[in-house]
N, CA, C and O atoms as a DFTB+ gen file, in Angstrom:
492 C
 N C O
     1  1     -11.263     -19.155       1.912
     2  2     -11.656     -18.429       0.746
     3  2     -10.751     -17.216       0.582
     4  3     -10.461     -16.518       1.553
     5  1     -10.308     -16.966      -0.632
     6  2      -9.449     -15.827      -0.920
     7  2     -10.314     -14.617      -1.218
     8  3     -11.242     -14.695      -2.023
     9  1     -10.018     -13.513      -0.581
    10  2     -10.758     -12.280      -0.807
    11  2     -10.026     -11.468      -1.853
    12  3      -8.799     -11.366      -1.829
    13  1     -10.773     -10.898      -2.760
    14  2     -10.187     -10.074      -3.805
    15  2     -10.886      -8.726      -3.813
    16  3     -12.082      -8.636      -3.540
    17  1     -10.139      -7.684      -4.127
    18  2     -10.686      -6.341      -4.159
    19  2     -10.613      -5.813      -5.575
    20  3      -9.834      -6.302      -6.394
    21  1     -11.411      -4.833      -5.852
    22  2     -11.400      -4.180      -7.159
    23  2     -11.650      -2.702      -6.968
    24  3     -12.027      -2.259      -5.883
    25  1     -11.439      -1.942      -8.021
    26  2     -11.613      -0.502      -7.949
    27  2     -13.030      -0.152      -7.506
    28  3     -13.232       0.909      -6.916
    29  1     -14.007      -0.997      -7.767
    30  2     -15.389      -0.724      -7.368
    31  2     -15.585      -0.816      -5.866
    32  3     -16.621      -0.375      -5.369
    33  1     -14.636      -1.371      -5.120
    34  2     -14.724      -1.504      -3.667
    35  2     -14.211      -0.269      -2.920
    36  3     -14.165      -0.284      -1.690
    37  1     -13.836       0.768      -3.606
    38  2     -13.155       1.890      -2.970
    39  2     -13.988       2.618      -1.937
    40  3     -13.431       3.297      -1.075
    41  1     -15.294       2.501      -1.994
    42  2     -16.114       3.231      -1.035
    43  2     -16.113       2.601       0.342
    44  3     -16.492       3.257       1.312
    45  1     -15.701       1.351       0.460
    46  2     -15.706       0.683       1.757
    47  2     -14.467       1.049       2.542
    48  3     -13.395       1.240       1.967
    49  1     -14.607       1.149       3.864
    50  2     -13.496       1.560       4.704
    51  2     -13.525       0.768       5.994
    52  3     -14.421       0.937       6.821
    53  1     -12.521      -0.113       6.162
    54  2     -12.419      -0.863       7.418
    55  2     -11.065      -0.638       8.067
    56  3     -10.623      -1.443       8.887
    57  1     -10.399       0.463       7.699
    58  2      -9.061       0.730       8.217
    59  2      -9.095       1.470       9.534
    60  3     -10.151       1.861      10.032
    61  1      -7.918       1.648      10.078
    62  2      -7.772       2.362      11.345
    63  2      -7.197       3.737      11.079
    64  3      -6.459       3.928      10.113
    65  1      -7.525       4.688      11.923
    66  2      -6.985       6.036      11.744
    67  2      -5.740       6.268      12.601
    68  3      -5.189       7.368      12.587
    69  1      -5.294       5.279      13.331
    70  2      -4.096       5.447      14.162
    71  2      -2.881       5.605      13.275
    72  3      -2.586       4.740      12.451
    73  1      -2.177       6.711      13.444
    74  2      -1.032       7.017      12.601
    75  2       0.239       6.399      13.177
    76  3       0.532       6.550      14.363
    77  1       0.973       5.720      12.343
    78  2       2.294       5.177      12.663
    79  2       2.327       4.313      13.918
    80  3       3.279       4.379      14.696
    81  1       1.322       3.530      14.110
    82  2       1.333       2.634      15.266
    83  2       2.064       1.337      14.958
    84  3       2.424       0.587      15.865
    85  1       2.283       1.075      13.662
    86  2       2.906      -0.178      13.232
    87  2       4.385       0.018      12.908
    88  3       4.803       1.081      12.450
    89  1       5.160      -1.026      13.155
    90  2       6.573      -1.008      12.784
    91  2       6.695      -0.862      11.273
    92  3       5.910      -1.441      10.522
    93  1       7.681      -0.087      10.831
    94  2       7.933       0.106       9.400
    95  2       9.284      -0.510       9.040
    96  3      10.202      -0.581       9.858
    97  1       9.368      -0.948       7.794
    98  2      10.628      -1.512       7.305
    99  2      10.815      -1.091       5.857
   100  3       9.867      -1.077       5.073
   101  1      12.051      -0.748       5.514
   102  2      12.358      -0.391       4.139
   103  2      12.040      -1.568       3.229
   104  3      12.299      -2.722       3.569
   105  1      11.478      -1.260       2.074
   106  2      11.167      -2.265       1.060
   107  2      11.133      -1.544      -0.280
   108  3      10.513      -0.488      -0.406
   109  1      11.779      -2.097      -1.253
   110  2      11.844      -1.475      -2.567
   111  2      11.156      -2.385      -3.578
   112  3      11.798      -2.987      -4.439
   113  1       9.835      -2.470      -3.449
   114  2       9.015      -3.330      -4.293
   115  2       8.252      -2.483      -5.300
   116  3       7.943      -1.320      -5.040
   117  1       7.953      -3.072      -6.443
   118  2       7.137      -2.403      -7.447
   119  2       5.674      -2.504      -7.033
   120  3       5.205      -3.567      -6.627
   121  1       4.972      -1.405      -7.140
   122  2       3.546      -1.383      -6.831
   123  2       2.816      -0.737      -8.003
   124  3       3.243       0.293      -8.524
   125  1       1.722      -1.351      -8.406
   126  2       0.835      -0.762      -9.407
   127  2      -0.386      -0.247      -8.673
   128  3      -0.849      -0.863      -7.713
   129  1      -0.907       0.883      -9.125
   130  2      -2.093       1.406      -8.472
   131  2      -3.041       1.991      -9.503
   132  3      -2.633       2.486     -10.554
   133  1      -4.329       1.914      -9.161
   134  2      -5.385       2.382     -10.043
   135  2      -6.215       3.426      -9.316
   136  3      -6.594       3.238      -8.161
   137  1      -6.495       4.532     -10.004
   138  2      -7.341       5.564      -9.396
   139  2      -8.782       5.372      -9.864
   140  3      -9.070       4.465     -10.645
   141  1      -9.670       6.215      -9.393
   142  2     -11.090       6.076      -9.724
   143  2     -11.393       6.256     -11.207
   144  3     -12.425       5.784     -11.684
   145  1     -10.519       6.923     -11.936
   146  2     -10.728       7.076     -13.377
   147  2     -10.403       5.786     -14.123
   148  3     -10.705       5.664     -15.310
   149  1      -9.793       4.826     -13.439
   150  2      -9.416       3.569     -14.067
   151  2      -7.977       3.551     -14.554
   152  3      -7.501       2.526     -15.042
   153  1      -7.278       4.678     -14.426
   154  2      -5.890       4.773     -14.898
   155  2      -4.956       4.012     -13.966
   156  3      -5.008       4.170     -12.746
   157  1      -4.100       3.183     -14.563
   158  2      -3.082       2.448     -13.813
   159  2      -1.765       3.204     -13.878
   160  3      -1.414       3.771     -14.913
   161  1      -1.036       3.209     -12.759
   162  2       0.300       3.801     -12.688
   163  2       1.191       2.862     -11.893
   164  3       0.711       1.934     -11.242
   165  1       2.496       3.115     -11.951
   166  2       3.454       2.290     -11.211
   167  2       4.327       3.186     -10.353
   168  3       4.554       4.357     -10.659
   169  1       4.810       2.592      -9.264
   170  2       5.714       3.294      -8.361
   171  2       6.559       2.252      -7.651
   172  3       6.410       1.052      -7.881
   173  1       7.438       2.718      -6.794
   174  2       8.240       1.843      -5.926
   175  2       7.886       2.134      -4.485
   176  3       7.659       3.284      -4.108
   177  1       7.840       1.088      -3.686
   178  2       7.651       1.312      -2.266
   179  2       8.955       1.826      -1.676
   180  3      10.039       1.526      -2.176
   181  1       8.837       2.591      -0.623
   182  2       9.983       3.072       0.139
   183  2      10.040       2.324       1.471
   184  3      11.106       1.907       1.925
   185  1       8.861       2.167       2.083
   186  2       8.754       1.357       3.293
   187  2       7.334       0.825       3.398
   188  3       6.410       1.346       2.774
   189  1       7.178      -0.228       4.202
   190  2       5.873      -0.859       4.376
   191  2       5.651      -1.168       5.850
   192  3       6.591      -1.252       6.640
   193  1       4.392      -1.332       6.191
   194  2       4.002      -1.761       7.534
   195  2       2.680      -2.503       7.396
   196  3       2.122      -2.595       6.303
   197  1       2.189      -3.026       8.498
   198  2       0.885      -3.688       8.487
   199  2      -0.231      -2.682       8.245
   200  3      -1.323      -3.062       7.824
   201  1       0.027      -1.414       8.505
   202  2      -1.001      -0.391       8.368
   203  2      -0.981       0.381       7.069
   204  3      -1.953       1.060       6.739
   205  1       0.126       0.288       6.312
   206  2       0.200       1.027       5.064
   207  2       1.576       0.966       4.450
   208  3       2.392       0.114       4.802
   209  1       1.830       1.879       3.527
   210  2       3.118       1.907       2.853
   211  2       3.407       3.321       2.390
   212  3       2.508       4.152       2.261
   213  1       4.673       3.572       2.146
   214  2       5.085       4.832       1.530
   215  2       5.636       4.481       0.168
   216  3       6.456       3.573       0.029
   217  1       5.177       5.215      -0.844
   218  2       5.671       4.982      -2.193
   219  2       6.366       6.231      -2.699
   220  3       6.156       7.331      -2.188
   221  1       7.196       6.041      -3.714
   222  2       7.807       7.140      -4.452
   223  2       7.135       7.117      -5.822
   224  3       7.331       6.186      -6.604
   225  1       6.343       8.149      -6.104
   226  2       5.543       8.182      -7.328
   227  2       5.856       9.433      -8.145
   228  3       6.367      10.420      -7.616
   229  1       5.544       9.380      -9.432
   230  2       5.708      10.537     -10.308
   231  2       4.542      11.512     -10.172
   232  3       4.640      12.670     -10.578
   233  1       3.442      11.038      -9.600
   234  2       2.213      11.812      -9.503
   235  2       1.864      12.075      -8.055
   236  3       2.070      11.215      -7.198
   237  1       1.341      13.245      -7.777
   238  2       0.847      13.570      -6.444
   239  2      -0.670      13.394      -6.427
   240  3      -1.354      13.733      -7.393
   241  1      -1.185      12.864      -5.330
   242  2      -2.627      12.714      -5.154
   243  2      -3.048      13.503      -3.927
   244  3      -2.299      13.578      -2.953
   245  1      -4.235      14.092      -3.960
   246  2      -4.721      14.811      -2.784
   247  2      -4.971      13.861      -1.617
   248  3      -5.305      12.693      -1.818
   249  1      -4.809      14.366      -0.404
   250  2      -5.128      13.575       0.793
   251  2      -6.563      13.088       0.680
   252  3      -7.445      13.814       0.219
   253  1      -6.786      11.842       1.110
   254  2      -8.120      11.259       1.076
   255  2      -8.430      10.497      -0.198
   256  3      -9.434       9.787      -0.257
   257  1      -7.584      10.626      -1.232
   258  2      -7.809       9.892      -2.475
   259  2      -7.735       8.398      -2.206
   260  3      -6.834       7.940      -1.503
   261  1      -8.668       7.636      -2.753
   262  2      -8.673       6.174      -2.620
   263  2      -8.046       5.574      -3.871
   264  3      -8.322       6.007      -4.989
   265  1      -7.199       4.573      -3.663
   266  2      -6.531       3.873      -4.760
   267  2      -6.612       2.372      -4.525
   268  3      -6.631       1.911      -3.383
   269  1      -6.658       1.622      -5.606
   270  2      -6.523       0.170      -5.555
   271  2      -5.052      -0.125      -5.851
   272  3      -4.525       0.343      -6.860
   273  1      -4.379      -0.895      -4.985
   274  2      -2.963      -1.205      -5.202
   275  2      -2.760      -2.704      -5.377
   276  3      -3.489      -3.527      -4.824
   277  1      -1.745      -3.024      -6.165
   278  2      -1.358      -4.417      -6.412
   279  2       0.157      -4.489      -6.318
   280  3       0.870      -3.779      -7.027
   281  1       0.642      -5.363      -5.426
   282  2       2.092      -5.538      -5.241
   283  2       2.448      -7.004      -5.414
   284  3       2.281      -7.789      -4.481
   285  1       2.938      -7.391      -6.591
   286  2       3.454      -8.755      -6.723
   287  2       4.870      -8.775      -6.146
   288  3       5.701      -7.944      -6.513
   289  1       5.143      -9.708      -5.256
   290  2       6.477      -9.719      -4.663
   291  2       6.939     -11.131      -4.344
   292  3       6.145     -12.045      -4.121
   293  1       8.239     -11.263      -4.331
   294  2       8.907     -12.483      -3.895
   295  2       9.895     -12.062      -2.829
   296  3      10.767     -11.226      -3.066
   297  1       9.751     -12.647      -1.655
   298  2      10.668     -12.355      -0.564
   299  2      11.012     -13.675       0.099
   300  3      10.157     -14.330       0.695
   301  1      12.264     -14.053      -0.012
   302  2      12.732     -15.343       0.485
   303  2      11.824     -16.437      -0.076
   304  3      11.664     -16.533      -1.292
   305  1      11.227     -17.261       0.784
   306  2      10.378     -18.342       0.290
   307  2       8.939     -17.907       0.036
   308  3       8.104     -18.722      -0.354
   309  1       8.648     -16.633       0.255
   310  2       7.285     -16.128       0.108
   311  2       7.085     -15.533      -1.282
   312  3       7.855     -14.680      -1.723
   313  1       6.051     -15.991      -1.956
   314  2       5.662     -15.424      -3.243
   315  2       4.202     -15.014      -3.091
   316  3       3.334     -15.858      -2.874
   317  1       3.937     -13.719      -3.205
   318  2       2.602     -13.188      -2.936
   319  2       2.235     -12.121      -3.954
   320  3       3.094     -11.504      -4.584
   321  1       0.951     -11.930      -4.091
   322  2       0.454     -10.738      -4.767
   323  2      -0.496     -10.083      -3.780
   324  3      -1.596     -10.577      -3.529
   325  1      -0.062      -8.989      -3.238
   326  2      -0.880      -8.262      -2.278
   327  2      -1.754      -7.280      -3.040
   328  3      -1.267      -6.491      -3.849
   329  1      -3.048      -7.341      -2.770
   330  2      -4.001      -6.394      -3.338
   331  2      -4.726      -5.737      -2.182
   332  3      -5.115      -6.401      -1.221
   333  1      -4.904      -4.440      -2.277
   334  2      -5.533      -3.703      -1.182
   335  2      -6.118      -2.403      -1.694
   336  3      -5.821      -1.955      -2.801
   337  1      -6.944      -1.817      -0.873
   338  2      -7.439      -0.477      -1.118
   339  2      -6.791       0.419      -0.077
   340  3      -6.755       0.095       1.110
   341  1      -6.279       1.556      -0.544
   342  2      -5.551       2.474       0.327
   343  2      -6.138       3.868       0.215
   344  3      -6.849       4.199      -0.734
   345  1      -5.816       4.674       1.218
   346  2      -6.184       6.089       1.209
   347  2      -4.910       6.906       1.317
   348  3      -4.055       6.621       2.155
   349  1      -4.782       7.910       0.482
   350  2      -3.620       8.798       0.534
   351  2      -3.708       9.625       1.811
   352  3      -4.708      10.296       2.068
   353  1      -2.638       9.565       2.608
   354  2      -2.576      10.329       3.857
   355  2      -1.710      11.575       3.709
   356  3      -1.948      12.573       4.390
   357  1      -0.700      11.532       2.823
   358  2       0.138      12.702       2.553
   359  2       0.896      12.475       1.260
   360  3       1.066      11.335       0.826
   361  1       1.348      13.547       0.648
   362  2       2.230      13.497      -0.526
   363  2       3.164      14.698      -0.421
   364  3       2.721      15.843      -0.332
   365  1       4.453      14.416      -0.432
   366  2       5.469      15.450      -0.269
   367  2       6.432      15.370      -1.442
   368  3       6.957      14.300      -1.750
   369  1       6.664      16.503      -2.097
   370  2       7.620      16.552      -3.198
   371  2       9.024      16.327      -2.664
   372  3       9.398      16.868      -1.624
   373  1       9.796      15.524      -3.383
   374  2      11.197      15.290      -3.034
   375  2      12.010      15.254      -4.320
   376  3      11.456      15.370      -5.413
   377  1      13.305      15.095      -4.193
   378  2      14.174      15.070      -5.371
   379  2      13.965      13.818      -6.219
   380  3      14.396      13.782      -7.371
   381  1      13.308      12.785      -5.668
   382  2      13.101      11.528      -6.400
   383  2      11.657      11.346      -6.853
   384  3      11.337      10.337      -7.480
   385  1      10.791      12.287      -6.553
   386  2       9.376      12.176      -6.904
   387  2       8.532      12.576      -5.705
   388  3       9.002      13.286      -4.817
   389  1       7.303      12.125      -5.681
   390  2       6.421      12.424      -4.561
   391  2       6.435      11.267      -3.572
   392  3       6.034      10.154      -3.913
   393  1       6.892      11.520      -2.353
   394  2       6.810      10.520      -1.292
   395  2       5.370      10.561      -0.790
   396  3       4.904      11.569      -0.259
   397  1       4.693       9.461      -0.967
   398  2       3.259       9.410      -0.706
   399  2       2.953       8.334       0.322
   400  3       3.307       7.169       0.138
   401  1       2.300       8.726       1.394
   402  2       1.900       7.798       2.445
   403  2       0.513       7.264       2.172
   404  3      -0.428       8.030       1.965
   405  1       0.386       5.951       2.172
   406  2      -0.874       5.280       1.883
   407  2      -1.268       4.415       3.064
   408  3      -0.463       3.616       3.543
   409  1      -2.497       4.563       3.539
   410  2      -3.003       3.753       4.647
   411  2      -3.961       2.708       4.084
   412  3      -4.837       3.026       3.280
   413  1      -3.786       1.456       4.517
   414  2      -4.702       0.409       4.081
   415  2      -6.090       0.652       4.664
   416  3      -6.235       0.861       5.868
   417  1      -7.102       0.624       3.811
   418  2      -8.477       0.662       4.291
   419  2      -9.155      -0.682       4.078
   420  3     -10.117      -1.016       4.770
   421  1      -8.649      -1.459       3.110
   422  2      -9.109      -2.842       2.913
   423  2      -7.908      -3.670       2.490
   424  3      -7.229      -3.357       1.512
   425  1      -7.659      -4.728       3.243
   426  2      -6.572      -5.663       2.946
   427  2      -6.937      -6.971       3.629
   428  3      -7.548      -6.966       4.698
   429  1      -6.571      -8.076       3.026
   430  2      -6.908      -9.353       3.646
   431  2      -6.070      -9.557       4.904
   432  3      -4.965      -9.028       5.018
   433  1      -6.599     -10.318       5.832
   434  2      -5.850     -10.614       7.058
   435  2      -4.518     -11.300       6.770
   436  3      -3.515     -10.922       7.376
   437  1      -4.454     -12.307       5.861
   438  2      -3.140     -12.926       5.582
   439  2      -2.120     -11.947       5.005
   440  3      -0.936     -12.033       5.330
   441  1      -2.562     -11.016       4.151
   442  2      -1.629     -10.029       3.592
   443  2      -1.163      -9.053       4.657
   444  3       0.013      -8.692       4.696
   445  1      -2.082      -8.617       5.530
   446  2      -1.684      -7.730       6.624
   447  2      -0.697      -8.439       7.552
   448  3       0.275      -7.834       8.003
   449  1      -0.945      -9.716       7.836
   450  2      -0.059     -10.487       8.713
   451  2       1.323     -10.644       8.074
   452  3       2.332     -10.540       8.772
   453  1       1.388     -10.888       6.778
   454  2       2.676     -10.974       6.086
   455  2       3.442      -9.662       6.228
   456  3       4.630      -9.676       6.548
   457  1       2.782      -8.537       5.996
   458  2       3.445      -7.230       6.102
   459  2       3.871      -6.935       7.533
   460  3       4.925      -6.339       7.753
   461  1       3.064      -7.345       8.507
   462  2       3.440      -7.172       9.912
   463  2       4.695      -7.969      10.219
   464  3       5.641      -7.446      10.807
   465  1       4.703      -9.247       9.816
   466  2       5.864     -10.108      10.079
   467  2       7.113      -9.580       9.372
   468  3       8.204      -9.600       9.942
   469  1       6.958      -9.112       8.140
   470  2       8.085      -8.529       7.413
   471  2       8.600      -7.277       8.133
   472  3       9.801      -7.126       8.357
   473  1       7.670      -6.384       8.489
   474  2       8.043      -5.115       9.116
   475  2       8.724      -5.317      10.483
   476  3       9.610      -4.551      10.862
   477  1       8.303      -6.338      11.201
   478  2       8.886      -6.610      12.510
   479  2      10.059      -7.581      12.426
   480  3      10.526      -8.098      13.440
   481  1      10.530      -7.822      11.197
   482  2      11.712      -8.655      10.914
   483  2      11.586     -10.074      11.467
   484  3      12.568     -10.667      11.912
   485  1      10.355     -10.613      11.432
   486  2      10.137     -12.002      11.814
   487  2      10.383     -12.936      10.645
   488  3      10.594     -14.134      10.829
   489  1      10.354     -12.384       9.444
   490  2      10.657     -13.165       8.238
   491  2      11.705     -12.435       7.440
   492  3      12.116     -12.909       6.380
């Protein structure tokens, strides 16, 4: 069965608080995200891991903000749409926008496994 998340699921939290325990890998994928007001925005990923991602966004969000993210991607033979709920862990102003660290709080096991394999250069 495929699990799907929506903005209404933001109150649930099954993530880990361990910081940077997962391998990270550069990735320049488009990500759409929705905040609690229902507003959709777009950004680019800077790097990803099984535990979260860093995006470059035009908007800064306070730490602890919950967002629904959607990443449609094609990588080699893999075509996926990753959907997850994330929590903002940091946002730092830079010359290209706000570098924002997002930790997964809800993500399907197959999507987490794909990101782990990608980050550890197994695929």
